[in-house]
N, C-alpha and C positions, 0 to 999 in steps of 0.2 A: 504494499498499499503504499503510494508517494505521500509525503508527509505534506500536511498542513503549510508549513513553512515555506515549501516550492512555491503553493500557488500565491503566495503573499508576494515573495521576492518574484516572482515572473511577474506579478500584476504591475508591483514598482518598478520595473526596467523598461515595460513596455507601456509606462503612463502616456509620456510625452506625447505618440505615436498615437495614443488612444484620442487623447487632450486635440491634436489636431485635426483627426478625422470628424469630433465631434465639433469643432468648429465651422467645418467645411459643409458638414449637414445642417447646424443652425443658419449659414450664411447663403443654404439655396434651398430656403423651405420649400414643399410644395402641397397642396391642398389634397385632402380624399379624392381617392380615383383619380389622380393627377402626376403620381407620384413616378414619371417615366426616368426621369433624371437620376432622383436618390437612387431606385431599384438598379438604375446603369452605375451608379457609383460604385454601390455595394458588391455588384457582379465583379468589378474591376479588382476592387481590393481582394476578393476569394480568390479572381484569377492570380492574382501577384502572389499570392499565400498557398497556391496549388491545393487551395481546399473545392472538392467538388462541388458542383451546386444545379441547381435546377431554375430557372428563371421564367416570369408568367405565369405565376399558379392564380387564378384567382384574378386575376386582373395584373396589377405590378409586383405580386408577391414572388418572395426567394426561399428555396427551403436549401440549406446548404449542409452537408454530413460529415462525420468524421468517425470511419469505422474502423473498430479494434481490431484485435490480431484473431479473434474465434466470431462463431455465433455468441448471442446473449441477448440481454435486455435492450430497450430502443429508447430512449430517455430523450427528451424534447425541451429547448427553452426558444419562449417568443418574445418579440419584440414589434412594437407597430413605429411606424415610419413616417405618418401624414403628419402634416400641422393644422395650425388654424389660421382663421381669416382674421387676423390682429394686428394692427400695427405695432410695429416693435417700439418703445420707449425705452430700451434699458442704456443706451448708449454704451456699451461693447463695441470695442475695437473690430470684432467681429460681426456686427449685427447682422442682423437680415440685408439680404441685397434684393431681396422681391416685396416691391410695394405691397401693403396691407395683407402680407403674409408672414406667420413667425412662428418657430417650433415655441409655443406657450405653456404647451402641456409636457416637456421633455422627453417626448421620443425621438429627439437627435441624440440624448443622452442615454436612453434604452438601446438604439441601434450601435451605437457607438462601443458601449460593454459588451453586448454579445458578439459585435466582431473580436473585441479582447479575448470573450471568453473561448470563442471556438478556436483563436490563435492557440491561444495555450494546449486548450484539451488534443488539437492537431499534433503538438509538441510531446505528447505523452500515449500517443494512439498504441501504443505495443504494451502499454500497460492493464487495457482492459477489454474484455468482451464485450461485444456489443454493438450497437451504435447511439452515437450522440447527433441530434439533427439541431439546426439554427433556425428557426422560421422569422424570417422578415415580414412581418404583416402592414399590408397597406388599411388604409382607410377604416381606422377605428374611430374618427372623430364624426362622422357623418351615417346613418341609417341608411342601409341596412349592412351598411359593416364590412370590412375585407374577410373576417375571422371565416361567414357562413360561408363565402366565397370560396376561399382557399379548401375548408373543407369537402366542399362539393365537386373539388377540381377531381380529375379522374387519379391524379398522382396520389392523391391521400387516399383514396379507397384503400390502396394494398399496405397501409402504413397501420400499424395497433401501437400506441405507447404505452410504457407503464408506468409513465408520470409525466406531465406539462407543467414548468414552472415558466412563471413571470413575472416581472419584477416592475414597479411604476414608483417613479420617483414623489419624493414628499415632502414639501420644505417646513411642514409642521412637525419634522423628526430629526433632530440632529443629524449630521454627520458623523458618520460610522456606527449608527444605531441601523435597525430595521425592524419592522412589524408585522405580526403574524397573527392572523385568526381563521380557527377551522370552524366549518361549514359554512352557512348562507353567510357571505360577506359584503355582495354589492348588488342594487337591487337590480329588480326588472325596468324597462323604461318603454313606455309609449308616447307617441306624439299626439295631441287631439287639435282636431280644426275643425272649428262649428261656424255655421254663417248665418245669421238670423236675418229672415228679409220680408218685407211687409209693407205699406202704404206708406211712403214717409210724407212729410208736408210741415207747414208752417204749426212751430213749437206753439204758438197761442190758439192753436186750434184743436188740440189734444184729440177733441171725441169727432173729428174727421179722418183720424188717421190711425196706424196700427203701429204705437213707440215702442219700435223696434230696440231701443239705448236701455230703456225700464226695462222690456223682456230680456235683455243680454245682460243685466245686472241684477235682477231676479235668479236668472239661471246660474251665473256663478254663485250665488249665495245659495241656493236650492243644492248645485253639486257637490257644497262643502259635507252634504249631509253623510257622503256616500264615506267618508273618511270620519267622522265624527261620530255616526250612527250606525253603519252597516258594516265596518269593518272590525276586526278583533283586536280589541286594544292591545294586544301580543304581538301583533304584526304590523311591522313599520311600516305607514300608508302616507303616500304625497301626493295631492293633486292642487297643482298651482297654473296659475294662467299669468304668463309675462304681455301677451300682447291683447288689449283691448281695442281695435278701430273702428269709432261712432264718428265717420267724416261728414259731419253736419255743421252747423255754428250755431252761434246764440241761439238762434231764430229757426232753426232749421233739423229739422228730424231726419235722419237719413232712411232712406230706403232699405237700406245693407246694414249691418254691424257684424265683424269678423272677431272671433276669439281664438288663439293659441294658447296653448298650456303642455302639461306634462303630467303623466300618470306611473309614481312609481310604488313598488311593494316588492316582499319578499317570499310571496308565496304566487304560484302560478296556477293554481283554482281558482284564490281568490283574486289574482289578475282578469281572469274570464268574465269571474262574475262582477266582477266590480265595473268594469267596462261594458259591460249590459246594462248596470243598471245607470250608469251615466245617458246610454243611449234611452232608456225609459224616462228617466226625468226630462231628458230634452223635447221627445215626442209628446209629455204631459203638459212642458209650459208652451208650447206650439199652440195644443186646443185651447189651454186655458187662455191665452193671450191673442191669438189670432193672427198670431205671426207662423211662420214658415221655418222649423229649422234644419239644416244640414251637418248631419256628424259624420267627418271623415278620422279615423284612426287610424294612422299608420305606426303599425306594431313593430317594438325596436329590439333591445336586446331581453333576452332569457336574465332570470336572476344566478348570480353568479357563485357557486359551490365551492368552496375551498374542500378537498378531501380531508378528513379527518387523521387518517391514517399516514398520508403524504404529508400534512403539517406538524405532525410530532415528529418524523421523519429527517425534514427539514429543520426543525427546531434542535433536534440534537447535534445534526451536521455543524449548523451554523452557529451554535454554543461554542464548538471548538476553535472555530475562526474567527468568533466576536469577542465570547465571553456571557453568560447568561441577562448580567447587568446589561449589555446591548442590546436585548432582545424585549419586545416590548409588545403587550398584548393590544390587539386593535380592535374597535368598533365596530359596528356594523354601519356603511355609510349609504346613503339613498342616492350617490353618483352612480354610473353605472357602465358595464365595461364588455366589450362584444369578444372578452376573452371568455364568456360565459359560454359560449358556443364549445370552445374546448371541454371547460368543465362539464359538460352533458354529456361528451364523447368518451372522455379520456379521464383516470388521476388526476387533478389539476390542483395548481395552486398560485395565486396570486398574494406576495409580499409586496412591502411600501418599502422604500430603499429610503434611507434619511439625506437629504440635502439641506438643512437648513443649518442655522448655530451660526451665522455671521449674519449680519444687518442687511448686505446687500442680498443676501439669499431668502427675503422675509415675504417675498410678494407671493402669493397664491398661484397655485396652479389656473392657467387662462388670463391672467394677468398680464398688460402690456410690458412689464416691467421684470416678468420672473426670470428667474438664473436660478441655478444651480452651484453650491459650492463645490469647487474645482477640487478638494480632497478627496472627492469621490472617487474620483479615477487614478487614486494611488492604489486602491484595492476592490474596490467593486465588481472588477471583471475577475479577479481572482476568486473571490467571494462565489461570482455564479458557476466559474468552472467548477472549482472545489464540489459545490453544491451535485450540480450534475455527474460530475467522477463518483461520490461517494453514493449516490444514488443508484446507480449502472453497478458498481461494487456489491451493493448491498443485497 
């Protein structure tokens, strides 16, 4: 068994190269489903390192692999590669060169660290049996997501992983720490689009019109009963509306009002029932207020469940690398991740990689000023490589 110190030393040895990879990725972000240059860059690096891979899986996805000396387990590490439609305001010397697009969720970090991990693993492939895969996944940030497209690709039909792990940077956790949680970890997500239509007109003559604004206002309040009165209090549930467009005026009630929101929960059966209740409420409101209500629900990612046994294994492995004091227990969160599709098919784990602890790293994910602590590049790819190596040897 290769000692943990090897992975620590190897990670530190190639730290500058991994930082430079991250900087290039950060300067050249691409939106979901548009990651062609990012994919080509990854392919170029893998080619230079003589690591075999397959491109264009589920769109712009790449899968690379390192085969050991004999048959054995299959372990996969996944990183997402897409960016967000945000104008960067970090002031970094490697700031985004693409107007209005930024790696504000750390996917550039995920990608660079996975490249570093697979590089390290390729150096020791004669010391393990089986195969370790690196999955570079596109389009995590936009429904329907790139995970399901990759999993539906014929390439994946012949693969069966014993474990799939992924990491996500976290500015709330100090650099040098990780966070773990077994079981349901991240919520399902569905997008809700509602159009309320009626006979608009003069706001001073309400008896001659159908008040679409009032109907929409009632509807938002009524739908909150789904959370407050129909959901099990032990199952976290969120229904929030972030867009309410009633483009009338002080004395004009518009013919149409548009609502857009999100529904999140941790139980798939309740998810299905809740969305049906939402449709029923909309139908009842339409009748009672003499308006038409059109509901369009865009189903998103399922609940992400971390495999309990895999989480325990990774805890023990990480404890040896970091010490138990540097592993924190996470709470469930109502953000969503299309890594959930992997967790439906394989024993999977997503953990949080601490990247905070410095003032300039305190901005949250999806902030125009988001950045990570560079110290993470001195060890995190070694941490990932060590996880995969010890999982395949277990």
